[in-house]
Backbone as JSON, one array per atom type, in Angstrom:
{
  "sequence": "XXXXXXXXXXXXXXXXXXXXXXXXXXXXXXXXXXXXXXXXXXXXXXXXXXXXXXXXXXXXXXXXXXXXXXXXXXXXXXXXXXXXXXXXXXXXXXXXXXXXXXXXXXXXXXXXXXXXXXXXXXXXXXXXXXXXXXXXXXXXXXXXXXXXXXXXXXXXXXXXXXXXXXXXXXXXXXXXXXXXXXXXXXXXXXXXXXXXXXXXXXXXXXXXXXXXXXXXXXXXXXXXXXXXXXXXXXXXXXXXXXXXXXXXXXXXXXXXXXXXXXXXXXXXXXXXXXXX",
  "N": [[-85.9, 103.07, -7.28], [-83.94, 103.07, -5.21], [-84.81, 105.24, -3.62], [-87.32, 104.34, -2.8], [-86.65, 102.19, -1.29], [-85.23, 103.57, 0.79], [-87.46, 104.94, 1.74], [-88.98, 102.9, 2.77], [-87.23, 102.02, 4.91], [-87.42, 103.93, 6.53], [-89.97, 103.91, 7.5], [-89.9, 101.43, 8.85], [-88.06, 102.03, 11.03], [-89.41, 103.76, 12.32], [-91.07, 104.64, 15.52], [-93.4, 102.37, 16.9], [-96.88, 102.95, 17.15], [-99.41, 102.01, 19.45], [-101.88, 99.62, 18.39], [-104.78, 100.89, 17.01], [-108.2, 101.16, 17.67], [-110.11, 103.06, 16.93], [-110.47, 105.39, 14.66], [-109.89, 108.65, 13.2], [-109.68, 110.55, 10.24], [-108.16, 113.35, 8.85], [-108.31, 114.29, 6.22], [-109.48, 113.9, 2.95], [-107.74, 112.31, 1.25], [-106.43, 111.02, 3.17], [-108.29, 109.32, 4.54], [-108.87, 107.64, 2.48], [-106.56, 106.37, 2.16], [-106.32, 105.11, 4.59], [-108.2, 103.07, 4.34], [-107.39, 101.76, 2.06], [-105.15, 100.6, 3.09], [-106.15, 98.61, 4.44], [-107.6, 99.08, 6.78], [-110.24, 100.03, 7.14], [-112.38, 99.56, 8.59], [-111.61, 100.49, 11.08], [-112.02, 103.24, 10.95], [-113.81, 105.86, 12.25], [-114.5, 108.52, 11.79], [-114.52, 111.45, 9.87], [-113.58, 114.17, 7.56], [-115.23, 116.89, 5.77], [-115.86, 116.39, 2.32], [-114.71, 113.89, 2.31], [-115.04, 111.04, 0.38], [-114.48, 108.5, -0.57], [-113.56, 105.17, -0.11], [-117.05, 104.4, -0.83], [-118.23, 103.78, 1.69], [-117.07, 105.47, 3.42], [-118.52, 107.77, 3.2], [-120.72, 107.68, 4.88], [-119.74, 108.06, 7.48], [-119.71, 109.9, 10.38], [-118.92, 113.49, 10.25], [-116.22, 115.74, 11.18], [-115.91, 118.28, 10.83], [-114.12, 120.61, 8.25], [-111.3, 120.94, 6.32], [-110.04, 123.0, 7.43], [-111.49, 123.9, 9.73], [-112.03, 122.47, 12.62], [-114.37, 120.54, 14.46], [-114.5, 120.34, 17.59], [-116.14, 119.29, 19.51], [-117.71, 117.34, 18.2], [-115.61, 115.77, 17.35], [-114.59, 114.65, 19.83], [-116.88, 113.45, 20.71], [-116.77, 111.12, 19.24], [-114.75, 109.52, 20.38], [-112.12, 109.0, 19.78], [-108.96, 107.01, 19.19], [-106.9, 107.63, 17.89], [-105.87, 110.19, 15.65], [-105.44, 110.9, 12.37], [-103.26, 113.08, 10.67], [-102.71, 115.62, 8.05], [-99.64, 116.25, 7.09], [-98.27, 119.46, 6.95], [-100.57, 120.25, 5.77], [-102.9, 119.97, 7.39], [-103.97, 122.43, 9.56], [-101.47, 123.88, 12.03], [-102.56, 124.84, 14.38], [-104.93, 123.28, 14.53], [-103.76, 120.71, 15.11], [-102.45, 121.1, 17.42], [-104.62, 121.73, 18.88], [-105.94, 119.16, 19.03], [-104.11, 117.55, 20.38], [-103.97, 118.63, 22.75], [-106.42, 117.91, 23.61], [-105.81, 115.52, 24.46], [-105.59, 113.38, 22.63], [-104.01, 111.21, 20.43], [-102.02, 111.82, 17.61], [-101.25, 110.98, 14.24], [-98.94, 112.16, 11.82], [-99.06, 112.39, 8.29], [-97.19, 112.55, 5.43], [-96.86, 113.68, 2.16], [-95.07, 114.07, -0.75], [-93.86, 112.96, -2.96], [-94.29, 110.26, -5.24], [-93.4, 107.87, -4.3], [-93.84, 108.28, -1.64], [-96.54, 107.74, -1.14], [-96.4, 104.99, -0.99], [-94.88, 104.6, 1.29], [-96.68, 105.87, 3.03], [-98.91, 104.21, 3.23], [-97.68, 101.88, 4.37], [-96.88, 102.8, 6.72], [-99.45, 103.54, 7.95], [-100.59, 100.9, 7.9], [-98.81, 99.54, 9.63], [-99.3, 100.89, 11.87], [-101.95, 100.41, 12.41], [-102.4, 97.77, 12.51], [-102.76, 96.26, 10.2], [-100.61, 95.45, 8.42], [-99.87, 93.57, 6.5], [-101.97, 93.6, 4.44], [-101.48, 96.4, 3.76], [-98.86, 96.4, 2.87], [-99.15, 94.7, 0.55], [-100.75, 96.28, -1.02], [-99.18, 98.49, -1.31], [-97.19, 97.44, -2.91], [-98.54, 96.73, -5.16], [-99.1, 99.25, -6.23], [-96.6, 100.35, -6.57], [-95.65, 98.81, -8.7], [-97.31, 99.3, -10.8], [-96.72, 102.09, -11.19], [-94.06, 101.85, -11.78], [-94.26, 100.28, -14.19], [-95.51, 102.23, -15.77], [-93.5, 104.15, -15.8], [-91.5, 102.9, -17.34], [-92.74, 102.46, -19.73], [-93.09, 104.94, -20.85], [-90.56, 106.23, -20.98], [-89.22, 106.84, -23.14], [-90.56, 108.56, -24.44], [-91.62, 111.45, -26.47], [-90.85, 114.69, -25.32], [-93.2, 117.05, -23.91], [-94.44, 120.16, -23.09], [-95.97, 121.03, -20.28], [-98.9, 122.41, -18.77], [-100.35, 122.41, -15.67], [-103.35, 123.18, -14.57], [-105.07, 125.09, -11.88], [-108.0, 126.45, -10.94], [-109.4, 129.31, -12.58], [-109.34, 132.27, -12.28], [-108.05, 133.84, -9.64], [-105.37, 132.38, -11.48], [-103.98, 129.26, -10.59], [-101.26, 126.96, -9.99], [-99.03, 124.09, -9.74], [-95.87, 123.22, -8.21], [-92.56, 121.73, -8.65], [-92.65, 119.99, -6.41], [-94.89, 118.75, -6.01], [-96.78, 115.73, -6.11], [-98.22, 115.64, -8.58], [-96.77, 116.95, -10.37], [-94.51, 115.18, -10.59], [-95.95, 113.01, -11.75], [-96.56, 114.15, -14.31], [-93.89, 114.18, -15.35], [-93.27, 111.57, -15.35], [-95.07, 110.67, -17.36], [-93.66, 111.52, -19.56], [-93.64, 114.29, -19.87], [-93.19, 117.81, -19.16], [-93.3, 119.9, -16.4], [-94.1, 123.15, -16.75], [-94.04, 125.03, -14.79], [-92.49, 124.17, -12.66], [-90.51, 125.27, -11.32], [-91.56, 127.28, -9.34], [-91.61, 128.8, -6.31], [-93.36, 128.13, -4.36], [-95.32, 125.23, -3.24], [-97.98, 125.3, -4.34], [-99.06, 127.93, -6.15], [-100.09, 131.32, -7.12], [-100.62, 132.73, -10.38], [-100.07, 135.27, -12.85], [-101.88, 136.24, -15.72], [-100.27, 136.99, -17.98], [-97.77, 135.78, -17.4], [-98.39, 133.09, -17.64], [-99.29, 132.74, -20.37], [-96.86, 133.56, -21.67], [-95.26, 131.52, -21.14], [-96.28, 129.52, -22.72], [-97.54, 126.56, -23.12], [-97.45, 123.46, -24.37], [-99.5, 121.69, -23.86], [-102.47, 121.79, -21.93], [-103.74, 120.92, -18.97], [-106.35, 120.07, -16.67], [-108.54, 119.52, -13.76], [-111.51, 117.81, -14.2], [-113.59, 117.87, -12.18], [-113.17, 120.16, -11.01], [-114.64, 123.18, -9.96], [-114.16, 125.38, -11.58], [-113.86, 124.37, -14.08], [-115.06, 124.81, -16.66], [-114.68, 127.4, -16.94], [-111.82, 127.49, -17.11], [-111.35, 126.23, -19.53], [-112.76, 128.06, -21.2], [-111.13, 130.27, -20.77], [-108.69, 129.7, -22.12], [-109.72, 129.33, -24.77], [-109.98, 131.94, -25.42], [-107.64, 132.63, -26.34], [-106.63, 131.84, -29.18], [-104.29, 131.68, -30.52], [-102.5, 130.64, -28.9], [-100.26, 127.94, -28.21], [-101.37, 125.41, -27.09], [-104.14, 125.7, -27.47], [-104.23, 126.05, -30.17], [-103.57, 123.62, -31.04], [-105.53, 122.07, -30.09], [-105.04, 120.96, -27.45], [-106.37, 120.79, -24.85], [-107.14, 119.49, -21.94], [-109.36, 118.06, -19.73], [-109.12, 116.18, -16.92], [-109.66, 113.44, -14.69], [-109.79, 114.71, -11.51], [-110.03, 113.59, -9.0], [-108.59, 111.18, -8.97], [-106.05, 111.88, -10.02], [-105.2, 114.07, -8.47], [-105.27, 113.17, -5.77], [-103.29, 111.82, -3.37], [-103.19, 108.83, -3.27], [-103.35, 105.18, -3.75], [-105.04, 105.09, -5.97], [-103.95, 106.9, -7.5], [-102.53, 106.09, -9.37], [-104.4, 105.22, -11.51], [-105.15, 107.66, -12.29], [-102.8, 108.88, -13.27], [-102.25, 107.14, -15.43], [-104.51, 107.89, -17.07], [-103.5, 110.52, -17.48], [-101.24, 110.14, -18.9], [-102.28, 109.09, -21.18], [-103.65, 111.31, -22.51], [-101.56, 112.86, -23.01], [-100.34, 111.15, -24.81], [-102.26, 111.48, -26.82], [-101.9, 114.3, -27.43], [-99.29, 113.96, -28.65], [-99.76, 112.44, -30.94], [-101.03, 114.36, -32.44], [-99.07, 116.0, -33.27], [-96.49, 118.46, -34.09], [-97.08, 122.0, -34.54]],
  "CA": [[-85.9, 101.97, -6.31], [-83.22, 103.58, -4.01], [-85.87, 106.11, -2.84], [-88.32, 103.48, -2.32], [-85.95, 101.33, -0.18], [-84.99, 104.31, 1.95], [-88.68, 105.1, 2.45], [-89.45, 101.71, 3.54], [-86.38, 101.73, 6.0], [-87.81, 105.02, 7.55], [-91.16, 103.28, 8.13], [-89.54, 100.39, 9.76], [-87.57, 102.5, 12.04], [-90.47, 104.71, 13.08], [-91.4, 104.0, 16.6], [-94.75, 101.91, 16.64], [-97.91, 103.37, 17.94], [-100.25, 100.84, 19.73], [-102.96, 99.38, 17.31], [-105.85, 101.91, 17.39], [-109.39, 100.65, 17.33], [-110.93, 104.07, 16.63], [-109.42, 106.45, 13.93], [-110.44, 109.74, 12.54], [-108.83, 111.14, 9.13], [-108.45, 114.71, 8.69], [-108.34, 114.82, 4.84], [-110.06, 112.96, 2.02], [-106.8, 111.34, 0.72], [-106.11, 110.05, 4.34], [-109.42, 108.36, 4.75], [-108.88, 106.68, 1.45], [-105.29, 105.58, 2.53], [-106.56, 104.06, 5.83], [-109.04, 101.99, 3.73], [-106.36, 100.99, 1.15], [-104.19, 100.01, 3.97], [-106.81, 97.53, 5.17], [-108.16, 99.54, 8.13], [-111.34, 100.83, 6.96], [-113.3, 99.19, 9.6], [-111.2, 101.23, 12.26], [-112.37, 104.62, 10.62], [-115.17, 106.36, 12.87], [-114.81, 109.82, 11.58], [-114.0, 111.95, 8.54], [-113.91, 115.61, 7.21], [-116.07, 117.16, 4.51], [-115.36, 115.9, 0.94], [-114.25, 112.59, 2.09], [-116.1, 110.3, -0.12], [-113.9, 107.29, -1.15], [-114.52, 104.33, -0.68], [-118.22, 104.81, -0.47], [-118.45, 103.57, 2.95], [-116.52, 106.48, 4.14], [-119.5, 108.97, 3.2], [-121.71, 107.4, 5.8], [-119.12, 108.36, 8.74], [-119.78, 111.32, 10.85], [-117.99, 114.57, 10.09], [-115.86, 116.54, 12.33], [-115.46, 119.57, 10.24], [-113.49, 120.59, 7.28], [-109.85, 120.87, 6.42], [-109.54, 124.18, 8.25], [-112.43, 124.12, 10.95], [-112.34, 121.39, 13.48], [-115.56, 120.72, 15.3], [-113.9, 119.68, 18.72], [-117.26, 118.52, 20.35], [-117.99, 116.28, 17.14], [-114.52, 114.82, 17.57], [-114.61, 113.92, 21.22], [-118.03, 112.49, 20.72], [-116.46, 109.76, 18.66], [-114.01, 108.91, 21.27], [-110.89, 108.27, 18.83], [-107.62, 106.63, 19.85], [-105.94, 108.26, 16.92], [-106.39, 111.1, 14.54], [-104.44, 111.05, 11.38], [-103.39, 114.44, 10.03], [-101.98, 115.81, 6.88], [-98.48, 117.23, 7.49], [-98.14, 120.73, 6.03], [-102.0, 120.47, 5.31], [-103.7, 120.28, 8.59], [-103.43, 123.51, 10.32], [-100.81, 123.52, 13.19], [-103.4, 125.09, 15.45], [-105.87, 122.1, 14.72], [-103.06, 119.51, 15.47], [-102.36, 121.47, 18.87], [-105.86, 121.56, 19.77], [-106.43, 117.84, 19.25], [-103.15, 117.03, 21.35], [-104.57, 119.3, 24.03], [-107.58, 117.04, 24.08], [-105.36, 114.11, 24.85], [-105.73, 112.48, 21.52], [-102.72, 111.0, 19.76], [-101.99, 112.05, 16.2], [-100.19, 110.54, 13.35], [-98.98, 112.91, 10.65], [-98.6, 111.62, 6.99], [-96.6, 113.67, 4.52], [-96.68, 113.16, 0.92], [-94.53, 114.9, -1.73], [-93.48, 112.21, -4.05], [-95.1, 109.16, -5.57], [-92.86, 106.77, -3.34], [-94.44, 108.58, -0.35], [-97.69, 107.0, -0.98], [-96.12, 103.73, -0.56], [-94.51, 104.6, 2.64], [-97.78, 106.15, 3.93], [-99.7, 102.92, 3.22], [-96.89, 101.18, 5.18], [-96.99, 103.53, 8.09], [-100.66, 103.36, 8.26], [-100.72, 99.6, 8.1], [-98.19, 99.06, 10.84], [-99.88, 101.4, 13.16], [-103.34, 99.97, 12.57], [-102.65, 96.32, 12.53], [-102.97, 95.71, 8.89], [-99.31, 95.63, 7.6], [-99.86, 92.55, 5.35], [-102.64, 94.43, 3.43], [-100.74, 97.55, 3.33], [-97.65, 95.92, 2.02], [-99.63, 94.17, -0.7], [-101.25, 97.43, -1.85], [-97.96, 99.3, -1.7], [-96.55, 96.79, -3.79], [-99.33, 96.84, -6.38], [-99.03, 100.63, -6.63], [-95.25, 100.49, -7.2], [-95.56, 98.02, -9.82], [-98.05, 100.08, -11.75], [-95.95, 103.25, -11.52], [-92.74, 101.29, -12.46], [-94.62, 99.87, -15.56], [-95.69, 103.51, -16.65], [-92.14, 104.86, -16.2], [-90.73, 102.2, -18.53], [-93.53, 102.66, -20.88], [-92.94, 106.52, -21.3], [-89.3, 106.58, -20.64], [-88.41, 107.46, -24.35], [-91.57, 109.5, -25.0], [-91.04, 112.71, -26.9], [-91.2, 115.6, -24.32], [-94.25, 117.86, -24.06], [-94.34, 121.16, -22.06], [-97.33, 120.81, -19.88], [-99.26, 123.31, -17.59], [-101.53, 121.84, -14.79], [-103.98, 124.53, -14.24], [-106.0, 125.06, -10.82], [-108.64, 127.69, -11.03], [-109.34, 130.36, -13.75], [-109.16, 133.5, -11.95], [-106.58, 133.83, -10.26], [-104.67, 131.0, -11.98], [-103.09, 128.73, -9.81], [-100.58, 125.72, -10.49], [-98.08, 123.28, -8.73], [-94.44, 123.3, -8.61], [-91.89, 120.19, -8.79], [-92.74, 119.04, -5.15], [-96.17, 118.06, -6.05], [-96.77, 114.45, -6.88], [-98.81, 115.68, -9.91], [-95.57, 117.26, -11.31], [-93.92, 114.06, -10.82], [-96.78, 112.32, -12.71], [-96.38, 114.79, -15.54], [-92.62, 113.88, -15.64], [-93.43, 110.09, -15.63], [-95.65, 110.46, -18.69], [-92.82, 112.24, -20.54], [-94.05, 115.71, -19.88], [-92.33, 118.79, -18.36], [-94.1, 120.91, -15.75], [-93.5, 124.41, -17.09], [-94.05, 125.97, -13.6], [-91.63, 123.35, -11.78], [-89.54, 126.22, -10.75], [-92.33, 128.01, -8.57], [-91.11, 128.81, -5.04], [-94.16, 127.38, -3.56], [-95.93, 124.18, -3.81], [-99.08, 125.74, -5.29], [-98.93, 129.55, -6.27], [-100.97, 132.09, -8.11], [-99.85, 133.32, -11.54], [-100.63, 136.26, -13.68], [-102.17, 135.79, -17.18], [-99.08, 137.04, -18.94], [-96.68, 134.75, -17.08], [-98.7, 131.71, -18.24], [-99.16, 132.96, -21.78], [-95.43, 133.81, -22.05], [-94.45, 130.02, -21.27], [-96.99, 128.91, -24.0], [-97.49, 125.27, -22.93], [-97.86, 122.51, -25.37], [-100.57, 120.86, -23.27], [-102.95, 122.29, -20.65], [-104.46, 120.02, -18.07], [-106.95, 120.42, -15.27], [-109.36, 118.47, -13.11], [-112.81, 118.03, -14.58], [-114.38, 118.12, -11.12], [-112.86, 121.59, -10.52], [-115.65, 124.04, -10.15], [-113.91, 126.39, -12.49], [-113.62, 123.71, -15.08], [-115.65, 125.44, -17.85], [-114.03, 128.74, -17.1], [-110.55, 127.25, -17.62], [-111.51, 125.97, -20.97], [-113.0, 129.36, -21.82], [-109.86, 131.19, -20.64], [-107.77, 129.28, -23.25], [-110.28, 129.57, -25.9], [-109.9, 133.27, -25.67], [-106.16, 132.94, -26.85], [-106.53, 130.92, -30.28], [-102.93, 131.64, -31.01], [-101.7, 129.84, -27.93], [-99.93, 126.64, -28.79], [-102.33, 124.42, -26.73], [-105.39, 125.94, -27.93], [-104.22, 126.0, -31.54], [-103.68, 122.18, -31.47], [-106.64, 121.36, -29.31], [-104.6, 120.11, -26.43], [-106.82, 121.29, -23.65], [-107.66, 118.39, -21.38], [-109.92, 117.97, -18.42], [-109.0, 114.67, -16.44], [-110.08, 113.06, -13.27], [-108.97, 115.12, -10.4], [-110.17, 112.64, -7.77], [-107.57, 110.06, -9.03], [-104.8, 112.45, -10.33], [-104.86, 114.85, -7.38], [-105.39, 112.73, -4.38], [-102.23, 111.07, -3.27], [-103.6, 107.53, -2.83], [-103.1, 104.19, -4.77], [-105.78, 105.38, -7.1], [-103.3, 108.02, -8.36], [-102.03, 105.16, -10.67], [-105.37, 105.54, -12.57], [-105.02, 109.15, -12.73], [-101.57, 108.97, -14.13], [-102.59, 106.35, -16.68], [-105.25, 108.86, -17.91], [-102.65, 111.71, -17.89], [-100.34, 109.62, -19.95], [-102.99, 108.92, -22.33], [-104.06, 112.41, -23.08], [-100.3, 113.3, -23.64], [-100.03, 110.57, -26.13], [-103.08, 112.08, -27.89], [-101.41, 115.35, -27.95], [-98.2, 113.82, -29.43], [-100.25, 112.17, -32.19], [-101.4, 115.57, -33.22], [-97.81, 116.48, -33.82], [-96.02, 119.92, -33.79], [-97.69, 122.91, -35.5]],
  "C": [[-85.03, 102.46, -5.13], [-84.17, 104.4, -3.17], [-86.76, 105.19, -2.16], [-87.77, 102.63, -1.07], [-85.71, 102.31, 0.99], [-86.43, 104.85, 2.61], [-89.23, 104.18, 3.33], [-88.63, 101.6, 4.91], [-86.72, 102.87, 7.08], [-89.06, 104.48, 8.27], [-90.92, 102.29, 9.2], [-88.97, 100.89, 10.95], [-88.23, 103.41, 12.96], [-90.87, 103.97, 14.42], [-93.02, 103.71, 16.43], [-95.64, 102.7, 17.62], [-99.04, 102.04, 18.17], [-101.31, 100.81, 18.67], [-104.2, 100.32, 18.03], [-107.14, 101.36, 16.89], [-110.46, 101.75, 16.74], [-110.15, 105.22, 16.08], [-110.35, 107.3, 13.18], [-109.25, 110.28, 11.68], [-109.2, 112.35, 8.84], [-108.22, 115.22, 7.13], [-108.85, 113.64, 4.0], [-109.12, 111.79, 1.59], [-106.36, 110.29, 2.0], [-107.12, 109.0, 4.75], [-109.21, 107.28, 3.72], [-107.57, 105.74, 1.7], [-105.5, 104.67, 3.64], [-107.31, 102.94, 5.17], [-108.26, 101.05, 2.82], [-105.39, 100.24, 1.92], [-104.82, 98.88, 4.76], [-107.39, 97.94, 6.49], [-109.3, 100.33, 8.11], [-112.4, 100.72, 7.94], [-113.01, 100.08, 10.95], [-111.61, 102.82, 12.05], [-113.77, 104.8, 11.37], [-115.29, 107.74, 12.53], [-114.03, 110.25, 10.35], [-114.15, 113.41, 8.56], [-114.7, 115.7, 6.14], [-115.36, 116.83, 3.35], [-114.67, 114.67, 0.92], [-115.2, 111.66, 1.54], [-115.54, 109.0, -1.0], [-113.15, 106.53, -0.09], [-115.94, 104.86, -0.24], [-118.8, 104.76, 0.83], [-118.1, 104.83, 3.88], [-117.64, 107.7, 4.2], [-120.46, 108.84, 4.35], [-121.14, 107.84, 7.34], [-119.53, 109.76, 9.14], [-118.74, 112.18, 10.67], [-117.46, 115.31, 11.2], [-115.28, 117.88, 11.9], [-114.9, 119.42, 8.91], [-111.98, 120.81, 7.44], [-109.3, 122.03, 7.34], [-110.43, 124.57, 9.53], [-112.66, 122.91, 11.55], [-113.52, 121.58, 14.48], [-115.08, 119.75, 16.75], [-114.96, 118.75, 19.37], [-117.59, 117.26, 19.47], [-116.7, 115.21, 17.44], [-114.38, 114.06, 18.83], [-115.76, 112.94, 21.38], [-117.81, 111.2, 20.1], [-115.41, 109.0, 19.42], [-112.68, 108.09, 20.61], [-109.81, 108.08, 19.56], [-106.79, 107.3, 18.99], [-106.53, 109.18, 15.88], [-105.28, 111.12, 13.52], [-104.52, 112.41, 10.47], [-102.38, 114.42, 8.88], [-100.67, 116.75, 6.99], [-98.39, 118.19, 6.5], [-99.43, 121.06, 5.36], [-102.81, 120.93, 6.44], [-103.15, 121.48, 9.22], [-102.66, 123.3, 11.76], [-101.69, 123.84, 14.37], [-104.45, 124.05, 15.71], [-105.0, 120.99, 15.4], [-102.7, 119.9, 16.98], [-103.52, 121.14, 19.66], [-106.2, 120.09, 20.05], [-105.38, 117.15, 20.24], [-103.56, 117.47, 22.67], [-105.7, 118.5, 24.73], [-107.2, 115.78, 24.47], [-105.43, 112.99, 23.8], [-104.31, 112.29, 20.62], [-102.97, 111.3, 18.33], [-100.94, 111.45, 15.4], [-100.11, 111.24, 12.22], [-98.46, 112.06, 9.5], [-98.35, 112.88, 6.1], [-96.31, 113.13, 3.22], [-96.15, 114.27, -0.09], [-94.29, 114.14, -3.07], [-94.26, 110.93, -4.21], [-94.65, 107.87, -4.59], [-93.5, 107.08, -1.84], [-95.73, 107.91, -0.2], [-97.43, 105.52, -0.65], [-95.76, 103.65, 0.87], [-95.74, 105.1, 3.64], [-98.72, 104.91, 4.11], [-99.02, 102.1, 4.49], [-96.88, 101.7, 6.66], [-98.36, 103.28, 8.84], [-101.0, 101.9, 8.72], [-100.12, 99.15, 9.36], [-98.71, 99.75, 11.87], [-101.25, 100.9, 13.52], [-103.42, 98.41, 12.61], [-102.94, 95.68, 11.43], [-101.74, 95.79, 7.85], [-99.38, 94.79, 6.5], [-100.64, 93.09, 4.14], [-102.09, 95.43, 2.8], [-99.57, 97.28, 2.45], [-98.08, 95.38, 0.56], [-100.07, 95.35, -1.7], [-100.08, 98.35, -2.33], [-97.24, 98.76, -2.91], [-97.12, 96.83, -5.24], [-99.13, 98.28, -7.07], [-97.63, 100.76, -7.32], [-95.18, 99.68, -8.42], [-96.24, 98.79, -11.02], [-97.25, 101.26, -12.28], [-94.64, 102.88, -12.26], [-93.07, 101.01, -13.92], [-94.79, 101.17, -16.44], [-94.29, 104.19, -16.88], [-91.46, 104.21, -17.44], [-91.48, 102.39, -19.81], [-93.15, 104.03, -21.68], [-91.33, 107.01, -21.24], [-88.63, 107.34, -21.87], [-89.49, 108.38, -25.07], [-90.91, 110.84, -25.37], [-91.76, 113.78, -25.9], [-92.26, 116.79, -24.91], [-94.16, 118.93, -22.88], [-95.85, 121.3, -21.52], [-97.56, 121.77, -18.7], [-100.59, 122.65, -16.88], [-102.07, 123.04, -14.26], [-105.13, 124.34, -12.98], [-106.69, 126.22, -10.81], [-108.51, 128.67, -12.24], [-108.85, 131.67, -13.38], [-109.21, 133.73, -10.31], [-106.24, 132.13, -10.74], [-103.75, 130.48, -10.89], [-102.34, 127.41, -10.38], [-99.76, 125.28, -9.46], [-96.73, 123.38, -9.14], [-93.79, 121.8, -8.61], [-92.2, 119.35, -7.54], [-94.04, 118.48, -5.01], [-96.05, 116.65, -6.58], [-97.47, 114.58, -8.37], [-97.62, 116.3, -10.8], [-94.69, 115.98, -11.59], [-94.64, 113.11, -11.78], [-96.62, 112.86, -14.19], [-95.05, 114.22, -15.98], [-92.55, 112.32, -16.16], [-94.06, 109.84, -16.75], [-94.87, 111.15, -19.82], [-93.22, 113.8, -20.75], [-92.99, 116.65, -19.07], [-93.24, 119.95, -17.83], [-93.46, 122.2, -15.97], [-93.44, 125.23, -16.0], [-93.2, 125.17, -12.51], [-90.8, 124.27, -10.89], [-90.22, 127.16, -9.77], [-91.69, 127.87, -7.25], [-91.91, 128.02, -4.1], [-94.98, 126.31, -4.15], [-97.14, 124.32, -4.7], [-99.04, 127.44, -5.06], [-99.72, 130.11, -7.41], [-100.03, 132.67, -9.16], [-100.67, 134.29, -12.34], [-100.74, 135.62, -15.27], [-101.01, 135.73, -18.11], [-97.97, 136.18, -18.59], [-97.13, 133.39, -17.68], [-98.71, 131.63, -19.71], [-97.73, 133.0, -22.35], [-94.84, 132.43, -22.19], [-95.09, 129.21, -22.27], [-96.87, 127.49, -23.94], [-98.0, 124.51, -24.31], [-99.33, 121.93, -25.05], [-101.18, 121.58, -22.08], [-103.91, 121.22, -20.19], [-105.05, 120.54, -16.75], [-108.11, 119.46, -14.84], [-110.82, 118.84, -13.53], [-113.86, 118.2, -13.55], [-114.22, 119.65, -10.53], [-114.2, 122.57, -10.9], [-115.56, 124.97, -11.24], [-113.64, 125.64, -13.94], [-113.97, 124.4, -16.39], [-114.99, 126.79, -18.0], [-112.49, 128.63, -17.41], [-110.49, 126.97, -18.93], [-111.67, 127.23, -21.71], [-111.92, 130.25, -21.85], [-109.02, 130.87, -21.95], [-108.41, 129.42, -24.63], [-110.28, 130.98, -26.39], [-108.53, 133.59, -26.25], [-106.08, 131.83, -27.96], [-105.25, 130.66, -30.61], [-101.98, 130.87, -30.04], [-101.52, 128.43, -28.52], [-100.99, 125.55, -28.42], [-103.51, 124.6, -27.31], [-105.35, 125.69, -29.36], [-104.11, 124.49, -32.0], [-104.76, 121.39, -30.74], [-106.17, 120.48, -28.23], [-105.01, 120.57, -25.07], [-107.66, 120.1, -23.1], [-108.15, 118.45, -20.03], [-109.83, 116.55, -18.0], [-109.58, 114.6, -15.06], [-109.33, 113.38, -12.16], [-108.99, 114.23, -9.12], [-109.09, 111.62, -7.85], [-106.18, 110.73, -9.12], [-104.26, 113.15, -9.17], [-104.92, 114.32, -6.06], [-104.2, 111.76, -4.36], [-102.5, 109.73, -2.57], [-103.2, 106.54, -3.97], [-103.91, 104.4, -6.17], [-105.18, 106.39, -8.05], [-102.73, 107.26, -9.66], [-102.91, 105.28, -11.76], [-105.29, 106.79, -13.04], [-103.81, 109.41, -13.71], [-101.64, 108.17, -15.4], [-103.46, 107.33, -17.55], [-104.45, 110.0, -18.43], [-101.86, 111.14, -19.01], [-101.1, 109.59, -21.32], [-103.54, 110.17, -23.16], [-102.58, 113.1, -23.7], [-99.97, 112.54, -24.7], [-101.07, 111.08, -27.14], [-102.49, 113.26, -28.33], [-100.11, 115.06, -28.85], [-98.65, 113.34, -30.78], [-100.74, 113.18, -32.9], [-100.14, 116.19, -33.81], [-97.6, 118.02, -33.45], [-96.91, 120.77, -34.9], [-96.68, 123.17, -36.81]]
}
């Protein structure tokens, strides 16, 4: 609660940007946040892979996360471009600002940051009331999950991204916080980078109780096949290999509450199987 209040104070203290009528979002989760904050009608452009809500898919694309089409952006005549702090390349942000277009950076490391992002966007785009209501709904759902799993038995969890090379996330990812919320322990919380590559030996040496990955991942089948090659690994032996909805768990938006609910469910299933 203290962290949430601090985040809200930062939003209220931030200098206001004049209400923007035409907005472009440079990440799928940013477009979704704009809509969740009640300003979907102000979105005029997106980047590739922005697909939620469905109306976003019909918007013109200005490129992808790493390649901005400046001509396409200018053609939309945006008042504001919402960028992903530490995600949108610095060169892209500089290019937009050279074009004379204002930018609004959104940074999310913790679940509480989703609430502050909603409030920031709502404040800047004139939909503060809707944004506040959505932030409160998200907060209440996360708070309820935290209370439900506060005393759950601990499980050592590996969240896997890709099969070769293997990637995972450290404690600074909202996914890691989600694991903790469900009574799990991210076995690679100590990685020095937010997302880092791992060797096979390092992963097998930590021998997680549960392995989780996104079912939409192109490498989903390869990840499962990787663990099935190691029948003596704890997670494989217990059948604790779970593909979950990456669109809800891995996107830092209010729908992450749905993804966390699913994650908590699979950890409950693993608990019911007991220890070997």
